[in-house]
mmCIF file as gemmi writes it, N, C-alpha and C atoms, coordinates in Angstrom:
data_model
loop_
_atom_site.group_PDB
_atom_site.id
_atom_site.type_symbol
_atom_site.label_atom_id
_atom_site.label_alt_id
_atom_site.label_comp_id
_atom_site.label_asym_id
_atom_site.label_entity_id
_atom_site.label_seq_id
_atom_site.pdbx_PDB_ins_code
_atom_site.Cartn_x
_atom_site.Cartn_y
_atom_site.Cartn_z
_atom_site.occupancy
_atom_site.B_iso_or_equiv
_atom_site.pdbx_formal_charge
_atom_site.auth_seq_id
_atom_site.auth_asym_id
_atom_site.pdbx_PDB_model_num
ATOM 1 N N . MET Axp A 1 ? -54.858 -29.185 67.193 1 0 ? 1 A 1
ATOM 2 C CA . MET Axp A 1 ? -53.677 -28.51 67.237 1 0 ? 1 A 1
ATOM 3 C C . MET Axp A 1 ? -54.125 -26.906 67.423 1 0 ? 1 A 1
ATOM 4 N N . LYS Axp A 2 ? -53.968 -26.84 68.554 1 0 ? 2 A 1
ATOM 5 C CA . LYS Axp A 2 ? -54.194 -24.584 68.813 1 0 ? 2 A 1
ATOM 6 C C . LYS Axp A 2 ? -53.155 -24.501 69.156 1 0 ? 2 A 1
ATOM 7 N N . ILE Axp A 3 ? -52.829 -23.025 68.469 1 0 ? 3 A 1
ATOM 8 C CA . ILE Axp A 3 ? -51.652 -22.669 68.921 1 0 ? 3 A 1
ATOM 9 C C . ILE Axp A 3 ? -51.588 -20.635 69.949 1 0 ? 3 A 1
ATOM 10 N N . SER Axp A 4 ? -51.569 -20.808 70.963 1 0 ? 4 A 1
ATOM 11 C CA . SER Axp A 4 ? -51.619 -18.92 71.859 1 0 ? 4 A 1
ATOM 12 C C . SER Axp A 4 ? -50.588 -19.177 71.9 1 0 ? 4 A 1
ATOM 13 N N . TYR Axp A 5 ? -50.549 -17.521 71.963 1 0 ? 5 A 1
ATOM 14 C CA . TYR Axp A 5 ? -49.272 -16.715 72.877 1 0 ? 5 A 1
ATOM 15 C C . TYR Axp A 5 ? -49.55 -15.958 74.183 1 0 ? 5 A 1
ATOM 16 N N . LEU Axp A 6 ? -50.287 -16.294 74.736 1 0 ? 6 A 1
ATOM 17 C CA . LEU Axp A 6 ? -49.859 -16.056 76.248 1 0 ? 6 A 1
ATOM 18 C C . LEU Axp A 6 ? -48.827 -16.624 76.939 1 0 ? 6 A 1
ATOM 19 N N . PRO Axp A 7 ? -47.742 -15.248 77.018 1 0 ? 7 A 1
ATOM 20 C CA . PRO Axp A 7 ? -46.783 -15.687 78.319 1 0 ? 7 A 1
ATOM 21 C C . PRO Axp A 7 ? -46.318 -17.071 79.361 1 0 ? 7 A 1
ATOM 22 N N . LYS Axp A 8 ? -45.826 -17.51 79.367 1 0 ? 8 A 1
ATOM 23 C CA . LYS Axp A 8 ? -45.86 -19 80.576 1 0 ? 8 A 1
ATOM 24 C C . LYS Axp A 8 ? -44.436 -18.893 81.013 1 0 ? 8 A 1
ATOM 25 N N . TRP Axp A 9 ? -44.301 -18.711 82.815 1 0 ? 9 A 1
ATOM 26 C CA . TRP Axp A 9 ? -43.485 -18.981 83.119 1 0 ? 9 A 1
ATOM 27 C C . TRP Axp A 9 ? -42.978 -20.12 83.451 1 0 ? 9 A 1
ATOM 28 N N . HIS Axp A 10 ? -41.359 -20.433 83.386 1 0 ? 10 A 1
ATOM 29 C CA . HIS Axp A 10 ? -41.553 -21.61 84.04 1 0 ? 10 A 1
ATOM 30 C C . HIS Axp A 10 ? -40.714 -21.587 85.274 1 0 ? 10 A 1
ATOM 31 N N . PRO Axp A 11 ? -41.47 -21.975 86.181 1 0 ? 11 A 1
ATOM 32 C CA . PRO Axp A 11 ? -40.705 -21.294 87.956 1 0 ? 11 A 1
ATOM 33 C C . PRO Axp A 11 ? -39.784 -21.767 88.317 1 0 ? 11 A 1
ATOM 34 N N . THR Axp A 12 ? -39.311 -23.115 87.102 1 0 ? 12 A 1
ATOM 35 C CA . THR Axp A 12 ? -36.802 -23.381 88.038 1 0 ? 12 A 1
ATOM 36 C C . THR Axp A 12 ? -36.537 -22.649 87.434 1 0 ? 12 A 1
ATOM 37 N N . SER Axp A 13 ? -36.773 -22.654 85.797 1 0 ? 13 A 1
ATOM 38 C CA . SER Axp A 13 ? -35.414 -22.424 84.867 1 0 ? 13 A 1
ATOM 39 C C . SER Axp A 13 ? -35.982 -20.576 84.324 1 0 ? 13 A 1
ATOM 40 N N . GLY Axp A 14 ? -36.686 -20.143 85.525 1 0 ? 14 A 1
ATOM 41 C CA . GLY Axp A 14 ? -36.91 -18.668 85.459 1 0 ? 14 A 1
ATOM 42 C C . GLY Axp A 14 ? -36.867 -18.053 82.91 1 0 ? 14 A 1
ATOM 43 N N . THR Axp A 15 ? -37.187 -19.098 82.943 1 0 ? 15 A 1
ATOM 44 C CA . THR Axp A 15 ? -37.324 -18.845 81.404 1 0 ? 15 A 1
ATOM 45 C C . THR Axp A 15 ? -39.074 -18.116 80.505 1 0 ? 15 A 1
ATOM 46 N N . VAL Axp A 16 ? -39.495 -17.493 79.99 1 0 ? 16 A 1
ATOM 47 C CA . VAL Axp A 16 ? -40.218 -17.106 79.558 1 0 ? 16 A 1
ATOM 48 C C . VAL Axp A 16 ? -40.461 -17.647 78.36 1 0 ? 16 A 1
ATOM 49 N N . TYR Axp A 17 ? -41.34 -18.344 78.153 1 0 ? 17 A 1
ATOM 50 C CA . TYR Axp A 17 ? -42.214 -19.075 77.029 1 0 ? 17 A 1
ATOM 51 C C . TYR Axp A 17 ? -43.231 -18.368 76.333 1 0 ? 17 A 1
ATOM 52 N N . ARG Axp A 18 ? -43.193 -17.936 75.209 1 0 ? 18 A 1
ATOM 53 C CA . ARG Axp A 18 ? -43.81 -16.866 74.526 1 0 ? 18 A 1
ATOM 54 C C . ARG Axp A 18 ? -44.669 -18.003 73.934 1 0 ? 18 A 1
ATOM 55 N N . GLN Axp A 19 ? -44.949 -18.743 73.285 1 0 ? 19 A 1
ATOM 56 C CA . GLN Axp A 19 ? -46.068 -19.754 72.734 1 0 ? 19 A 1
ATOM 57 C C . GLN Axp A 19 ? -46.661 -21.32 73.248 1 0 ? 19 A 1
ATOM 58 N N . THR Axp A 20 ? -47.882 -21.63 72.864 1 0 ? 20 A 1
ATOM 59 C CA . THR Axp A 20 ? -48.122 -23.217 73.661 1 0 ? 20 A 1
ATOM 60 C C . THR Axp A 20 ? -48.525 -23.206 72.436 1 0 ? 20 A 1
ATOM 61 N N . ILE Axp A 21 ? -49.013 -24.764 72.391 1 0 ? 21 A 1
ATOM 62 C CA . ILE Axp A 21 ? -49.136 -25.515 70.517 1 0 ? 21 A 1
ATOM 63 C C . ILE Axp A 21 ? -50.456 -26.736 71.681 1 0 ? 21 A 1
ATOM 64 N N . ARG Axp A 22 ? -50.848 -26.762 72.067 1 0 ? 22 A 1
ATOM 65 C CA . ARG Axp A 22 ? -51.757 -27.681 71.954 1 0 ? 22 A 1
ATOM 66 C C . ARG Axp A 22 ? -52.582 -28.631 71.914 1 0 ? 22 A 1
ATOM 67 N N . ILE Axp A 23 ? -51.889 -30.189 72.56 1 0 ? 23 A 1
ATOM 68 C CA . ILE Axp A 23 ? -52.351 -31.044 70.855 1 0 ? 23 A 1
ATOM 69 C C . ILE Axp A 23 ? -53.268 -32.23 71.952 1 0 ? 23 A 1
ATOM 70 N N . SER Axp A 24 ? -53.535 -32.993 70.866 1 0 ? 24 A 1
ATOM 71 C CA . SER Axp A 24 ? -54.634 -34.074 71.464 1 0 ? 24 A 1
ATOM 72 C C . SER Axp A 24 ? -53.607 -34.785 71.711 1 0 ? 24 A 1
ATOM 73 N N . PRO Axp A 25 ? -53.755 -35.953 72.717 1 0 ? 25 A 1
ATOM 74 C CA . PRO Axp A 25 ? -53.372 -37.481 72.787 1 0 ? 25 A 1
ATOM 75 C C . PRO Axp A 25 ? -53.067 -38.208 71.451 1 0 ? 25 A 1
ATOM 76 N N . GLU Axp A 26 ? -54.2 -38.058 70.095 1 0 ? 26 A 1
ATOM 77 C CA . GLU Axp A 26 ? -54.552 -38.683 69.577 1 0 ? 26 A 1
ATOM 78 C C . GLU Axp A 26 ? -52.425 -38.695 68.841 1 0 ? 26 A 1
ATOM 79 N N . GLU Axp A 27 ? -52.884 -37.109 68.589 1 0 ? 27 A 1
ATOM 80 C CA . GLU Axp A 27 ? -52.462 -35.686 67.631 1 0 ? 27 A 1
ATOM 81 C C . GLU Axp A 27 ? -50.419 -37.125 68.149 1 0 ? 27 A 1
ATOM 82 N N . ASN Axp A 28 ? -50.044 -36.925 69.11 1 0 ? 28 A 1
ATOM 83 C CA . ASN Axp A 28 ? -49.222 -36.749 70.522 1 0 ? 28 A 1
ATOM 84 C C . ASN Axp A 28 ? -48.572 -38.123 69.395 1 0 ? 28 A 1
ATOM 85 N N . ARG Axp A 29 ? -49.313 -39.199 69.499 1 0 ? 29 A 1
ATOM 86 C CA . ARG Axp A 29 ? -49.531 -41.236 69.257 1 0 ? 29 A 1
ATOM 87 C C . ARG Axp A 29 ? -49.324 -40.816 67.67 1 0 ? 29 A 1
ATOM 88 N N . ILE Axp A 30 ? -49.468 -39.916 67.079 1 0 ? 30 A 1
ATOM 89 C CA . ILE Axp A 30 ? -50.389 -40.398 65.301 1 0 ? 30 A 1
ATOM 90 C C . ILE Axp A 30 ? -48.718 -39.522 65.104 1 0 ? 30 A 1
ATOM 91 N N . LEU Axp A 31 ? -48.418 -38.437 65.485 1 0 ? 31 A 1
ATOM 92 C CA . LEU Axp A 31 ? -47.556 -37.732 64.562 1 0 ? 31 A 1
ATOM 93 C C . LEU Axp A 31 ? -46.178 -36.442 65.316 1 0 ? 31 A 1
ATOM 94 N N . PHE Axp A 32 ? -46.464 -37.56 66.399 1 0 ? 32 A 1
ATOM 95 C CA . PHE Axp A 32 ? -45.376 -37.533 67.211 1 0 ? 32 A 1
ATOM 96 C C . PHE Axp A 32 ? -44.867 -39.045 68.379 1 0 ? 32 A 1
ATOM 97 N N . ARG Axp A 33 ? -44.96 -40.015 68.028 1 0 ? 33 A 1
ATOM 98 C CA . ARG Axp A 33 ? -44.738 -41.12 68.219 1 0 ? 33 A 1
ATOM 99 C C . ARG Axp A 33 ? -45.13 -41.479 69.997 1 0 ? 33 A 1
ATOM 100 N N . GLU Axp A 34 ? -45.899 -40.526 70.231 1 0 ? 34 A 1
ATOM 101 C CA . GLU Axp A 34 ? -45.745 -40.339 72.562 1 0 ? 34 A 1
ATOM 102 C C . GLU Axp A 34 ? -44.923 -39.107 72.963 1 0 ? 34 A 1
ATOM 103 N N . GLN Axp A 35 ? -44.045 -38.961 71.963 1 0 ? 35 A 1
ATOM 104 C CA . GLN Axp A 35 ? -42.667 -38.026 72.61 1 0 ? 35 A 1
ATOM 105 C C . GLN Axp A 35 ? -43.013 -36.958 73.744 1 0 ? 35 A 1
ATOM 106 N N . PHE Axp A 36 ? -44.185 -36.586 73.724 1 0 ? 36 A 1
ATOM 107 C CA . PHE Axp A 36 ? -44.715 -35.502 75.146 1 0 ? 36 A 1
ATOM 108 C C . PHE Axp A 36 ? -45.446 -36.156 76.315 1 0 ? 36 A 1
ATOM 109 N N . ALA Axp A 37 ? -45.048 -36.227 77.432 1 0 ? 37 A 1
ATOM 110 C CA . ALA Axp A 37 ? -45.962 -36.32 78.095 1 0 ? 37 A 1
ATOM 111 C C . ALA Axp A 37 ? -47.667 -35.845 78.434 1 0 ? 37 A 1
ATOM 112 N N . PRO Axp A 38 ? -48.703 -36.336 78.872 1 0 ? 38 A 1
ATOM 113 C CA . PRO Axp A 38 ? -49.757 -35.688 78.806 1 0 ? 38 A 1
ATOM 114 C C . PRO Axp A 38 ? -49.123 -34.43 80.307 1 0 ? 38 A 1
ATOM 115 N N . GLY Axp A 39 ? -49.714 -33.257 80.305 1 0 ? 39 A 1
ATOM 116 C CA . GLY Axp A 39 ? -50.046 -32.35 80.331 1 0 ? 39 A 1
ATOM 117 C C . GLY Axp A 39 ? -48.387 -31.326 80.541 1 0 ? 39 A 1
ATOM 118 N N . ILE Axp A 40 ? -48.186 -29.693 80.692 1 0 ? 40 A 1
ATOM 119 C CA . ILE Axp A 40 ? -47.054 -29.191 80.298 1 0 ? 40 A 1
ATOM 120 C C . ILE Axp A 40 ? -46.095 -30.036 79.66 1 0 ? 40 A 1
ATOM 121 N N . ASN Axp A 41 ? -44.892 -29.943 78.181 1 0 ? 41 A 1
ATOM 122 C CA . ASN Axp A 41 ? -43.812 -30.217 78.58 1 0 ? 41 A 1
ATOM 123 C C . ASN Axp A 41 ? -42.95 -29.203 77.896 1 0 ? 41 A 1
ATOM 124 N N . TYR Axp A 42 ? -42.716 -28.862 78.252 1 0 ? 42 A 1
ATOM 125 C CA . TYR Axp A 42 ? -41.489 -26.853 78.963 1 0 ? 42 A 1
ATOM 126 C C . TYR Axp A 42 ? -40.885 -27.559 76.946 1 0 ? 42 A 1
ATOM 127 N N . GLY Axp A 43 ? -40.768 -27.056 76.244 1 0 ? 43 A 1
ATOM 128 C CA . GLY Axp A 43 ? -39.317 -26.978 75.895 1 0 ? 43 A 1
ATOM 129 C C . GLY Axp A 43 ? -38.804 -26.228 75.833 1 0 ? 43 A 1
ATOM 130 N N . ASN Axp A 44 ? -37.309 -26.255 73.863 1 0 ? 44 A 1
ATOM 131 C CA . ASN Axp A 44 ? -35.831 -25.836 74.47 1 0 ? 44 A 1
ATOM 132 C C . ASN Axp A 44 ? -36.016 -24.935 72.87 1 0 ? 44 A 1
ATOM 133 N N . ALA Axp A 45 ? -35.103 -24.825 72.544 1 0 ? 45 A 1
ATOM 134 C CA . ALA Axp A 45 ? -34.755 -23.707 70.866 1 0 ? 45 A 1
ATOM 135 C C . ALA Axp A 45 ? -35.582 -24.732 69.825 1 0 ? 45 A 1
ATOM 136 N N . TYR Axp A 46 ? -35.799 -26.061 70.269 1 0 ? 46 A 1
ATOM 137 C CA . TYR Axp A 46 ? -35.609 -26.4 68.481 1 0 ? 46 A 1
ATOM 138 C C . TYR Axp A 46 ? -37.349 -26.915 68.94 1 0 ? 46 A 1
ATOM 139 N N . THR Axp A 47 ? -38.2 -26.558 69.547 1 0 ? 47 A 1
ATOM 140 C CA . THR Axp A 47 ? -39.325 -27.524 70.204 1 0 ? 47 A 1
ATOM 141 C C . THR Axp A 47 ? -39.908 -26.892 68.53 1 0 ? 47 A 1
ATOM 142 N N . GLY Axp A 48 ? -39.922 -25.066 68.937 1 0 ? 48 A 1
ATOM 143 C CA . GLY Axp A 48 ? -41.139 -25.359 67.302 1 0 ? 48 A 1
ATOM 144 C C . GLY Axp A 48 ? -40.669 -25.44 66.4 1 0 ? 48 A 1
ATOM 145 N N . ALA Axp A 49 ? -39.35 -26.106 65.966 1 0 ? 49 A 1
ATOM 146 C CA . ALA Axp A 49 ? -39.313 -26.912 64.786 1 0 ? 49 A 1
ATOM 147 C C . ALA Axp A 49 ? -39.717 -27.925 64.382 1 0 ? 49 A 1
ATOM 148 N N . HIS Axp A 50 ? -39.045 -28.461 65.671 1 0 ? 50 A 1
ATOM 149 C CA . HIS Axp A 50 ? -39.634 -30.061 65.732 1 0 ? 50 A 1
ATOM 150 C C . HIS Axp A 50 ? -41.136 -29.729 64.821 1 0 ? 50 A 1
ATOM 151 N N . ILE Axp A 51 ? -41.968 -29.672 65.895 1 0 ? 51 A 1
ATOM 152 C CA . ILE Axp A 51 ? -43.374 -29.551 65.231 1 0 ? 51 A 1
ATOM 153 C C . ILE Axp A 51 ? -43.587 -28.88 64.236 1 0 ? 51 A 1
ATOM 154 N N . ALA Axp A 52 ? -42.776 -28.027 63.537 1 0 ? 52 A 1
ATOM 155 C CA . ALA Axp A 52 ? -43.162 -28.118 61.908 1 0 ? 52 A 1
ATOM 156 C C . ALA Axp A 52 ? -43.014 -28.929 61.583 1 0 ? 52 A 1
ATOM 157 N N . ALA Axp A 53 ? -41.484 -29.217 60.757 1 0 ? 53 A 1
ATOM 158 C CA . ALA Axp A 53 ? -40.897 -30.396 60.828 1 0 ? 53 A 1
ATOM 159 C C . ALA Axp A 53 ? -42.035 -31.949 60 1 0 ? 53 A 1
ATOM 160 N N . ALA Axp A 54 ? -42.746 -31.635 61.771 1 0 ? 54 A 1
ATOM 161 C CA . ALA Axp A 54 ? -43.572 -33.085 61.97 1 0 ? 54 A 1
ATOM 162 C C . ALA Axp A 54 ? -45.315 -32.792 60.945 1 0 ? 54 A 1
ATOM 163 N N . ILE Axp A 55 ? -45.517 -31.807 60.581 1 0 ? 55 A 1
ATOM 164 C CA . ILE Axp A 55 ? -46.444 -31.373 59.833 1 0 ? 55 A 1
ATOM 165 C C . ILE Axp A 55 ? -46.149 -30.301 58.902 1 0 ? 55 A 1
ATOM 166 N N . HIS Axp A 56 ? -45.209 -30.527 58.458 1 0 ? 56 A 1
ATOM 167 C CA . HIS Axp A 56 ? -44.677 -30.282 56.976 1 0 ? 56 A 1
ATOM 168 C C . HIS Axp A 56 ? -46.205 -29.712 55.728 1 0 ? 56 A 1
ATOM 169 N N . ASN Axp A 57 ? -45.415 -31.025 55.413 1 0 ? 57 A 1
ATOM 170 C CA . ASN Axp A 57 ? -45.969 -32.024 54.712 1 0 ? 57 A 1
ATOM 171 C C . ASN Axp A 57 ? -48.079 -32.283 54.731 1 0 ? 57 A 1
ATOM 172 N N . LEU Axp A 58 ? -48.239 -32.567 56.132 1 0 ? 58 A 1
ATOM 173 C CA . LEU Axp A 58 ? -49.631 -32.039 55.731 1 0 ? 58 A 1
ATOM 174 C C . LEU Axp A 58 ? -50.3 -31.642 55.544 1 0 ? 58 A 1
ATOM 175 N N . PRO Axp A 59 ? -51.641 -30.851 54.545 1 0 ? 59 A 1
ATOM 176 C CA . PRO Axp A 59 ? -52.352 -29.912 54.495 1 0 ? 59 A 1
ATOM 177 C C . PRO Axp A 59 ? -52.727 -29.208 55.393 1 0 ? 59 A 1
ATOM 178 N N . GLU Axp A 60 ? -53.37 -30.881 56.094 1 0 ? 60 A 1
ATOM 179 C CA . GLU Axp A 60 ? -54.57 -30.188 57.386 1 0 ? 60 A 1
ATOM 180 C C . GLU Axp A 60 ? -53.72 -29.588 58.506 1 0 ? 60 A 1
ATOM 181 N N . TYR Axp A 61 ? -53.071 -29.209 58.358 1 0 ? 61 A 1
ATOM 182 C CA . TYR Axp A 61 ? -52.23 -28.171 59.111 1 0 ? 61 A 1
ATOM 183 C C . TYR Axp A 61 ? -51.711 -26.605 58.701 1 0 ? 61 A 1
ATOM 184 N N . SER Axp A 62 ? -51.474 -26.854 58.021 1 0 ? 62 A 1
ATOM 185 C CA . SER Axp A 62 ? -51.412 -25.61 57.382 1 0 ? 62 A 1
ATOM 186 C C . SER Axp A 62 ? -51.802 -24.173 57.629 1 0 ? 62 A 1
ATOM 187 N N . GLY Axp A 63 ? -52.472 -24.477 57.792 1 0 ? 63 A 1
ATOM 188 C CA . GLY Axp A 63 ? -53.565 -22.894 58.978 1 0 ? 63 A 1
ATOM 189 C C . GLY Axp A 63 ? -51.887 -22.95 60.365 1 0 ? 63 A 1
ATOM 190 N N . GLN Axp A 64 ? -52.259 -24.44 60.808 1 0 ? 64 A 1
ATOM 191 C CA . GLN Axp A 64 ? -50.719 -23.829 62.234 1 0 ? 64 A 1
ATOM 192 C C . GLN Axp A 64 ? -49.215 -24.041 61.457 1 0 ? 64 A 1
ATOM 193 N N . LEU Axp A 65 ? -49.129 -24.423 60.308 1 0 ? 65 A 1
ATOM 194 C CA . LEU Axp A 65 ? -47.716 -24.946 59.955 1 0 ? 65 A 1
ATOM 195 C C . LEU Axp A 65 ? -47.566 -23.208 60.252 1 0 ? 65 A 1
ATOM 196 N N . ARG Axp A 66 ? -48.24 -21.793 59.857 1 0 ? 66 A 1
ATOM 197 C CA . ARG Axp A 66 ? -47.75 -20.4 59.309 1 0 ? 66 A 1
ATOM 198 C C . ARG Axp A 66 ? -47.626 -19.601 60.738 1 0 ? 66 A 1
ATOM 199 N N . ARG Axp A 67 ? -48.316 -20.913 61.674 1 0 ? 67 A 1
ATOM 200 C CA . ARG Axp A 67 ? -48.643 -19.584 62.871 1 0 ? 67 A 1
ATOM 201 C C . ARG Axp A 67 ? -47.425 -20.122 63.577 1 0 ? 67 A 1
ATOM 202 N N . ILE Axp A 68 ? -47.068 -21.008 63.512 1 0 ? 68 A 1
ATOM 203 C CA . ILE Axp A 68 ? -45.454 -21.428 64.446 1 0 ? 68 A 1
ATOM 204 C C . ILE Axp A 68 ? -43.996 -20.875 64.938 1 0 ? 68 A 1
ATOM 205 N N . VAL Axp A 69 ? -44.616 -20.538 65.939 1 0 ? 69 A 1
ATOM 206 C CA . VAL Axp A 69 ? -42.412 -20.137 66.176 1 0 ? 69 A 1
ATOM 207 C C . VAL Axp A 69 ? -41.974 -20.6 65.989 1 0 ? 69 A 1
ATOM 208 N N . SER Axp A 70 ? -40.705 -20.745 66.556 1 0 ? 70 A 1
ATOM 209 C CA . SER Axp A 70 ? -39.708 -22.47 65.865 1 0 ? 70 A 1
ATOM 210 C C . SER Axp A 70 ? -39.401 -21.898 67.352 1 0 ? 70 A 1
ATOM 211 N N . ALA Axp A 71 ? -38.833 -20.925 68.667 1 0 ? 71 A 1
ATOM 212 C CA . ALA Axp A 71 ? -38.029 -21.077 69.998 1 0 ? 71 A 1
ATOM 213 C C . ALA Axp A 71 ? -39.264 -20.614 70.629 1 0 ? 71 A 1
ATOM 214 N N . ASN Axp A 72 ? -38.821 -20.731 72.455 1 0 ? 72 A 1
ATOM 215 C CA . ASN Axp A 72 ? -39.832 -20.625 73.625 1 0 ? 72 A 1
ATOM 216 C C . ASN Axp A 72 ? -40.916 -20.673 72.96 1 0 ? 72 A 1
ATOM 217 N N . THR Axp A 73 ? -41.457 -22.361 72.605 1 0 ? 73 A 1
ATOM 218 C CA . THR Axp A 73 ? -42.679 -22.946 72.803 1 0 ? 73 A 1
ATOM 219 C C . THR Axp A 73 ? -42.742 -24.246 74.218 1 0 ? 73 A 1
ATOM 220 N N . ILE Axp A 74 ? -44.086 -23.939 74.426 1 0 ? 74 A 1
ATOM 221 C CA . ILE Axp A 74 ? -44.302 -24.886 75.839 1 0 ? 74 A 1
ATOM 222 C C . ILE Axp A 74 ? -45.789 -25.999 74.687 1 0 ? 74 A 1
ATOM 223 N N . VAL Axp A 75 ? -45.255 -27.786 74.707 1 0 ? 75 A 1
ATOM 224 C CA . VAL Axp A 75 ? -46.561 -28.025 74.388 1 0 ? 75 A 1
ATOM 225 C C . VAL Axp A 75 ? -47.455 -28.756 75.692 1 0 ? 75 A 1
ATOM 226 N N . LEU Axp A 76 ? -48.708 -28.778 75.551 1 0 ? 76 A 1
ATOM 227 C CA . LEU Axp A 76 ? -49.026 -29.085 75.913 1 0 ? 76 A 1
ATOM 228 C C . LEU Axp A 76 ? -50.391 -30.067 75.334 1 0 ? 76 A 1
ATOM 229 N N . VAL Axp A 77 ? -49.892 -31.291 76.317 1 0 ? 77 A 1
ATOM 230 C CA . VAL Axp A 77 ? -50.679 -32.485 76.216 1 0 ? 77 A 1
ATOM 231 C C . VAL Axp A 77 ? -52.463 -32.814 76.26 1 0 ? 77 A 1
ATOM 232 N N . ALA Axp A 78 ? -53.603 -32.37 76.001 1 0 ? 78 A 1
ATOM 233 C CA . ALA Axp A 78 ? -54.631 -32.503 76.68 1 0 ? 78 A 1
ATOM 234 C C . ALA Axp A 78 ? -55.972 -32.472 74.942 1 0 ? 78 A 1
ATOM 235 N N . PRO Axp A 79 ? -56.554 -33.233 76.075 1 0 ? 79 A 1
ATOM 236 C CA . PRO Axp A 79 ? -57.634 -32.947 75.123 1 0 ? 79 A 1
ATOM 237 C C . PRO Axp A 79 ? -58.476 -32.06 75.22 1 0 ? 79 A 1
C-alpha cells in the first residue's frame, strides 16, 4: 500500500481528491474483499476512514495508517 498526495481532478463531478491510496490486487482481495475495481476508484467522504478501519489492527500497516487523510481519497488498484 502506497499513499501519495498529488491532487487528482475527477472530470465529471469537478471534485479534487487530495490523496491517492495505491493497493495491490492481493491487498484488495485480502483486506477489502475485492470491493475496489481495478484502476481508479473515486471515493467519498468516508473512503479514507474505511481503509484506515480495515488496517487499524495490522502492525505491518502502522506507517500507512498514520498517513491516511480520511476525506477526499482515491483508491488505485494496480500492481
